[in-house]
N, C-alpha and C positions, 0 to 999 in steps of 0.2 A: 677603493679610490673613486666612484662617481656614487651621488647620491640624491636625486630629482630626476625625473625624465619629465621634461620641458615640453614637450609636443610629441602627438602624435599623428603620423601623416599616412595618409588613405590616397589611394589613386579611385577617381569616383569616375563616373559614364558623362553626368550632366550636372557642373556647379555650381547654376541656378538653382535645379532642384534640390539639390544638398542643400545648400544656402536656408533656401525655403524650406526645408524639413525641418533641421537643427535648430531653427531660429523659434520655429513654429512649436514643433512637439516637444524639444528637450528645453528652451531658453538660452540657448545659447547669442553671442553675442560675436560680432563681426567685426574684428579688429583689421583688416587686413586686404583687399585685393590688389593684385599683382600678379608678375610672368614672374614662371625661373626665369633667372637672370642664365646668361651661358658660365658665367664665374660657379652659380649654384651649382649647378649643374656637372662639371666639367667637378669639383667637390665628393659631389656623390657618384663618379667613377659609371655618368648617370648621361651621356651627354646630348642624349637624344629626346631629353626630357625638355632643351633649352628653347623656352620660349610659351609653353603651355602654361594656361589660366591657373591662377593658386586665389586659395581662400584662405585665412588664418581665423577662426573663432576660439572663445574664449565661454567658461560657464559663467553665468549670470554673479553667483560669486566672485567673480574676479577672481581664481586662487594662482592667477601664473602660470596655469598649465591651457595650453592651447591644443586644437587639433586641427590638422592642415592639409586642406583638399587638395588634387591635383590633378583637372582634368586628363583625361587619357581614352583612348581605346581598349575596351574589351580583350581580354586575353584568350582565346583560343584554347579550352581545356585543362581552362584554372575553375577549378571548384572549390568553395571557401570552405576549411577544416580539413581538408584531405591533401595537404603537404606538410612539408616540412616549414619551418619556421613561423613571423609574429602571425599568429591563431585569432586573437579576441583581448579587444581591448575591453575590462571593466569600469565601470561608471558607477561613482557612490550616487544613491536616491534618495529623496525621501518617503517612496512609496510606491513600490512597484508595483500592486495592485489599483492605483489607482491609476496609475502610468500606463497598466494594462490597456485599459479600459477605455483613456484618449487616445490608444494606437491603433486601435480596432480599424479605423479606415480613413488610416493616415500610410505613408510610403513606407512606412514601417513596419517587415512583416516578421510575426513573433510567430518563433521558432521553438519556446521554450516559455509557457505560462510557469507567473510566479508559483514559488515553489520554499520551503525552508530544506536551508541547507546546513543549519544545525537542529541539535536536540531541544534546545534551550529558546529556539523560534528569535532569536538576536541577529540571524543571516538568515535573509531572503530575499531572493535574487531570481529573473527570470532574463531572456537571452533573445537578440532580435537581429535581424539583418536590413540594416540600412538600403534605401533609395539605389545602392548601386550593388549591393549584393555582400557588404561589409557585415564585418560582425559586432556585436556590441553585446557585453552582459553587463546586464545592469540591477543593484545590488542595495541594499538597504541593511545597515549596517544599527543595532541599536544595543543596549544595554554596557557588559563589559568589557567585550569588543569592540567597543571605540575606542581604548587607550591601548591597540597594536595598526587599527586599520584607521581610526577619526569614522566622523557621519555626516552625509551630504547635510552642506551648508545653502544648497539651490534644490530647486525641484531634481535636475538634473544636476551633479556637481563632478568633479573634474578624479581624470582615471586614479585607481589606487592596486589594479592588478595588471598586467600587462604577458599573455600567455605564449608561452610558445610551444611547439609540437615539436617532438623529437625523434630519431632515429635512433642517435646516439646517449641514450640518456646518459649515463656514466658525465660522458665528457664533454656534457653539457651541463651538469652539474656541477662538476668542475671548474667549469670556465665562470660563471658564477661565484663560487662561491671561494677555491680554492683563489683561483688565478684573480680575481678584483677583493677576495679577503671579504664577502659579504655572507651574513649569519644565513645558515640554511634551513630551514624545517620541514621537516618529513611528515607526508598525509599518508603513510602507505600505497595503498592501492586502493581508489574509486572509480564510480563510473563516470563518466561524461557522455552523456547520453547527447548533446548536439554533435560530437563526434560522428558517436554511432551510427548516428540516425542518417550522417552525411557518409558512413563508409559504409552504410548497408548492414551493420553488424549486429549482434544482438543489445541490447537495449541494457544488458547488465554487463558488462564488457566492462574490464575492469585493466586501469591507467596507473603507472607507478607516477606520484606525484612529490612533489617539492614545491619551495617557494623560496628563493633567494632573496632577502631584506635589504634594498637596496639604501632606505633611508627616506625620511620625507612622509615614513606613513604610506612608501608605492614599493611595491614588491614585485619582482618577476615570476611567474609560474610556471614551471616543467612540469610538461607532460609526456612522458615515455609513449609511445605509439607501441602496440601486440604489434602491428604490421607495419608491412614495410611503405612509405611514403613518399612518392618522388619529391622534389624541389620544383618550388614555383615555377612555374611557367612563365613566363616573360619576352615584351618586346624588345629586340635587340636595341641593345644601348639605355634601355630605359629602367627606371626604378618594377621591382616588382607589383604585382598585381594586392587590391585586398589593402588589409593589414601591414602597409610597405615599411617604415623606417620607422624607428624611434630616436628622438633625440632627448640625446644624455647631457647636463651640465655635469664639466668637471671643474678641479682648479688646476689640472695640468695635463695638458696631453703625452705631454714628454713621458711625463710617469707609468704610460696606457705600455709603451711602447709595443704597440698592435701596429700588423702590416694594413697601411692605407692605404684605401684606393686613387686617393690623392696626396703629397705630400699636408700639412695643416699650413694653412692660407685665412688671412684675414679678409671677413666679411662683412663691407660694408652695406646693407641695407635695413629696412626698418625688423625684418623679423632678429635678426643675426646683432645688427649694432656696433660693427666693426669687431666682432669676438672673432676669436680663431678658434676654424671647424676642422673637419677632420670625422670622415665616415672609413665603415671596414663592416665583414661581414664574419659572425659569429660561428659554431660550430653546427647548427642548423639550418644553415643559410637565411639569419635571420640578420637583415640589416641595421647599423649602429649609428648611428649621426652623435660626434661629441662637442661639446660647444665646450671650449673654455671660458674661466669666467676671472 
């Protein structure tokens, strides 16, 4: 029912530092600087976001994928990778080892050094926290795996995996699999060291994992928690912190038959370009924005 993630929205502490960091170290380019309008904030069901500074950037490959950053105050009690909902954005990169050396003295904090995630060496990844603590996975895909995931067309390219942490694994799998009719692949149980470290668990703790293939060589990775996680705390009437919201393109909002924060309506600005837009909240508390094209 939807087959492309257009943008990932992060809440950040300082939008100028964010812009400079993603330009310098990731090669991302600024496409829009503005403020959140009352109309956009109402569509999200987060009216207190009105007037906040907003920045939209895209990779040098110009792949029609965007990172959107909105400046807001930090939320007390929020620690990345310890709550339900959107956890991390995984970007394709050309060379994670070279990138790791370039990030050593940067605002990006490396929380997982480059290592192979496949026995054939064709998937190699690292993990970082951005200037505001946002979680970014950086992954190189080579060999036959390019057929499934594609590969980077610039030093740091578009997102190809969006990860969700959930207490209700089966419900979340059903939501993205049966509810939206996406093909779901099972990866059994695996270690996720950055989450275990954030939760102060043994590094070998196992997490059930499945991937919903949404199309356009993009995937939603569903990670079941072996512990009880809280929903993301957030400021009243604002978006949740960290990886806040993911925007998907759809042919029809009506066909989704979802409970909306606000009924679908057209938004005429440089990002939405008069498309009809609506936002909902998923089974793990993840916020999803759908843009009808």
